[in-house]
ZADO-1210 file (C-alpha; in nm, 4 decimals, padded with zeros to 6 digits):
<atoms>
<atom x="13.1900" y="14.7129" z="07.8474" code="MET" pos="1"/>
<atom x="13.1256" y="14.9426" z="07.5719" code="GLN" pos="2"/>
<atom x="13.3333" y="15.0604" z="07.2850" code="ASN" pos="3"/>
<atom x="13.1535" y="15.2634" z="07.0694" code="SER" pos="4"/>
<atom x="13.3190" y="15.4026" z="06.7425" code="GLN" pos="5"/>
<atom x="13.1748" y="15.4865" z="06.4246" code="PRO" pos="6"/>
<atom x="13.3164" y="15.2419" z="06.1535" code="GLU" pos="7"/>
<atom x="13.1132" y="15.4039" z="05.8905" code="SER" pos="8"/>
<atom x="12.8985" y="15.6789" z="05.8090" code="PRO" pos="9"/>
<atom x="12.6083" y="15.4373" z="05.8125" code="ASN" pos="10"/>
<atom x="12.6505" y="15.2620" z="06.1418" code="ARG" pos="11"/>
<atom x="12.7863" y="15.3094" z="06.4785" code="LEU" pos="12"/>
<atom x="12.9330" y="14.9632" z="06.6338" code="ILE" pos="13"/>
<atom x="12.8553" y="14.9445" z="07.0251" code="VAL" pos="14"/>
<atom x="13.0288" y="14.6503" z="07.1815" code="ARG" pos="15"/>
<atom x="12.8424" y="14.5010" z="07.4550" code="ILE" pos="16"/>
<atom x="12.9173" y="14.1915" z="07.6828" code="ASP" pos="17"/>
<atom x="12.7595" y="13.8889" z="07.5418" code="ARG" pos="18"/>
<atom x="12.5884" y="13.8216" z="07.9112" code="ASP" pos="19"/>
<atom x="12.3740" y="14.1102" z="07.8089" code="PHE" pos="20"/>
<atom x="12.2477" y="13.9849" z="07.4683" code="GLU" pos="21"/>
<atom x="11.9084" y="13.8584" z="07.6031" code="ASP" pos="22"/>
<atom x="11.7952" y="14.2093" z="07.7342" code="ILE" pos="23"/>
<atom x="11.9505" y="14.4396" z="07.4876" code="VAL" pos="24"/>
<atom x="11.7078" y="14.4222" z="07.2042" code="PRO" pos="25"/>
<atom x="11.4315" y="14.4723" z="07.4660" code="ILE" pos="26"/>
<atom x="11.5988" y="14.7786" z="07.5900" code="PHE" pos="27"/>
<atom x="11.6610" y="14.9339" z="07.2226" code="LEU" pos="28"/>
<atom x="11.2854" y="14.8485" z="07.1613" code="ALA" pos="29"/>
<atom x="11.1731" y="15.0126" z="07.4630" code="ASN" pos="30"/>
<atom x="11.3966" y="15.3391" z="07.3395" code="ARG" pos="31"/>
<atom x="11.2202" y="15.3202" z="07.0154" code="HIS" pos="32"/>
<atom x="10.9026" y="15.3314" z="07.2006" code="LYS" pos="33"/>
<atom x="11.0322" y="15.6329" z="07.4108" code="ASP" pos="34"/>
<atom x="11.0667" y="15.8218" z="07.0635" code="VAL" pos="35"/>
<atom x="10.7426" y="15.7956" z="06.9990" code="GLN" pos="36"/>
<atom x="10.6259" y="15.9244" z="07.3380" code="ILE" pos="37"/>
<atom x="10.8880" y="16.2069" z="07.3386" code="LEU" pos="38"/>
<atom x="10.7645" y="16.3147" z="06.9831" code="GLN" pos="39"/>
<atom x="10.3953" y="16.3491" z="07.1326" code="ARG" pos="40"/>
<atom x="10.5219" y="16.5037" z="07.4406" code="ALA" pos="41"/>
<atom x="10.7242" y="16.7433" z="07.2724" code="LEU" pos="42"/>
<atom x="10.4329" y="16.8385" z="07.0236" code="ALA" pos="43"/>
<atom x="10.2202" y="16.8987" z="07.3399" code="ASP" pos="44"/>
<atom x="10.4951" y="17.0843" z="07.5488" code="ALA" pos="45"/>
<atom x="10.4843" y="16.8153" z="07.8286" code="ASP" pos="46"/>
<atom x="10.8224" y="16.8885" z="07.9800" code="PHE" pos="47"/>
<atom x="10.7205" y="16.6724" z="08.2704" code="THR" pos="48"/>
<atom x="10.7203" y="16.3596" z="08.0385" code="THR" pos="49"/>
<atom x="11.0308" y="16.4621" z="07.8538" code="ILE" pos="50"/>
<atom x="11.2096" y="16.5168" z="08.2027" code="GLN" pos="51"/>
<atom x="11.1046" y="16.1904" z="08.3344" code="MET" pos="52"/>
<atom x="11.2217" y="15.9853" z="08.0351" code="LEU" pos="53"/>
<atom x="11.5304" y="16.1856" z="08.0014" code="GLY" pos="54"/>
<atom x="11.6237" y="16.0855" z="08.3660" code="HIS" pos="55"/>
<atom x="11.5321" y="15.7245" z="08.2876" code="ARG" pos="56"/>
<atom x="11.7392" y="15.7080" z="07.9981" code="MET" pos="57"/>
<atom x="12.0382" y="15.8887" z="08.1741" code="LYS" pos="58"/>
<atom x="12.0294" y="15.6046" z="08.4435" code="GLY" pos="59"/>
<atom x="11.9809" y="15.3139" z="08.2078" code="ASP" pos="60"/>
<atom x="12.1844" y="15.3828" z="07.9103" code="GLY" pos="61"/>
<atom x="12.5449" y="15.3322" z="08.0534" code="GLY" pos="62"/>
<atom x="12.4083" y="15.0185" z="08.2526" code="GLY" pos="63"/>
<atom x="12.3301" y="14.8406" z="07.9196" code="TYR" pos="64"/>
<atom x="12.6376" y="14.9570" z="07.7708" code="GLY" pos="65"/>
<atom x="12.5031" y="15.2811" z="07.5572" code="PHE" pos="66"/>
<atom x="12.6674" y="15.5810" z="07.7236" code="HIS" pos="67"/>
<atom x="12.5571" y="15.7901" z="07.4495" code="ARG" pos="68"/>
<atom x="12.1774" y="15.7029" z="07.5417" code="ILE" pos="69"/>
<atom x="12.2863" y="15.8309" z="07.9045" code="SER" pos="70"/>
<atom x="12.4512" y="16.1403" z="07.7364" code="GLU" pos="71"/>
<atom x="12.1260" y="16.2470" z="07.5408" code="ILE" pos="72"/>
<atom x="11.9155" y="16.1396" z="07.8515" code="GLY" pos="73"/>
<atom x="12.1446" y="16.3935" z="08.0903" code="ALA" pos="74"/>
<atom x="12.0633" y="16.6942" z="07.8171" code="ALA" pos="75"/>
<atom x="11.7115" y="16.6033" z="07.7629" code="MET" pos="76"/>
<atom x="11.6327" y="16.5885" z="08.1127" code="GLU" pos="77"/>
<atom x="11.8073" y="16.9507" z="08.1660" code="GLN" pos="78"/>
<atom x="11.6501" y="17.0879" z="07.8509" code="ALA" pos="79"/>
<atom x="11.2968" y="16.9862" z="08.0050" code="ALA" pos="80"/>
<atom x="11.3734" y="17.1270" z="08.3401" code="GLU" pos="81"/>
<atom x="11.4262" y="17.4540" z="08.1469" code="GLN" pos="82"/>
<atom x="11.1265" y="17.4039" z="07.9342" code="GLN" pos="83"/>
<atom x="11.3556" y="17.4582" z="07.6425" code="ASP" pos="84"/>
<atom x="11.1715" y="17.2938" z="07.3399" code="ASN" pos="85"/>
<atom x="11.4489" y="17.3452" z="07.0811" code="PRO" pos="86"/>
<atom x="11.6859" y="17.1684" z="07.2695" code="VAL" pos="87"/>
<atom x="11.4430" y="16.8865" z="07.3709" code="CYS" pos="88"/>
<atom x="11.3835" y="16.8503" z="06.9903" code="ALA" pos="89"/>
<atom x="11.7569" y="16.8345" z="06.9052" code="GLN" pos="90"/>
<atom x="11.8056" y="16.5784" z="07.1776" code="GLN" pos="91"/>
<atom x="11.5388" y="16.3469" z="07.0169" code="LEU" pos="92"/>
<atom x="11.6812" y="16.3981" z="06.6881" code="ALA" pos="93"/>
<atom x="12.0280" y="16.2672" z="06.8301" code="GLN" pos="94"/>
<atom x="11.8387" y="15.9780" z="07.0091" code="LEU" pos="95"/>
<atom x="11.6793" y="15.8845" z="06.6912" code="GLU" pos="96"/>
<atom x="11.9763" y="15.9097" z="06.4857" code="GLU" pos="97"/>
<atom x="12.1753" y="15.7160" z="06.7357" code="PHE" pos="98"/>
<atom x="11.9069" y="15.4156" z="06.7182" code="LEU" pos="99"/>
<atom x="11.8863" y="15.4381" z="06.3413" code="ALA" pos="100"/>
<atom x="12.2911" y="15.4014" z="06.3173" code="LEU" pos="101"/>
<atom x="12.3740" y="15.1610" z="06.6376" code="VAL" pos="102"/>
<atom x="12.4814" y="14.8142" z="06.5603" code="GLU" pos="103"/>
<atom x="12.5157" y="14.6050" z="06.8820" code="VAL" pos="104"/>
<atom x="12.8441" y="14.3466" z="06.8458" code="VAL" pos="105"/>
<atom x="12.8316" y="14.1195" z="07.1298" code="TYR" pos="106"/>
<atom x="13.1834" y="14.0111" z="07.2732" code="VAL" pos="107"/>
</atoms>
């Protein structure tokens, strides 16, 4: 379902089945909202929220065709379990970068 490959330094192409065209924009909008929640949780050292959102991203990302989001979510969940604030911040930065660069192409 997905074939992601950097095609230029300024974008990351993710190819997704056309059947998901209606729901992918909603999924990505929700990940942008998660970024805001995660920023607050990180500032408050709220590892429970970080762990919960990481777990959800780990499970949902691949199902929508965004395996990188699943990877970030898994790393974030594990870091939150260990209350490792720097690693949580690093994963949040990777999520922000992915969301800024991703370009969806429906096939």
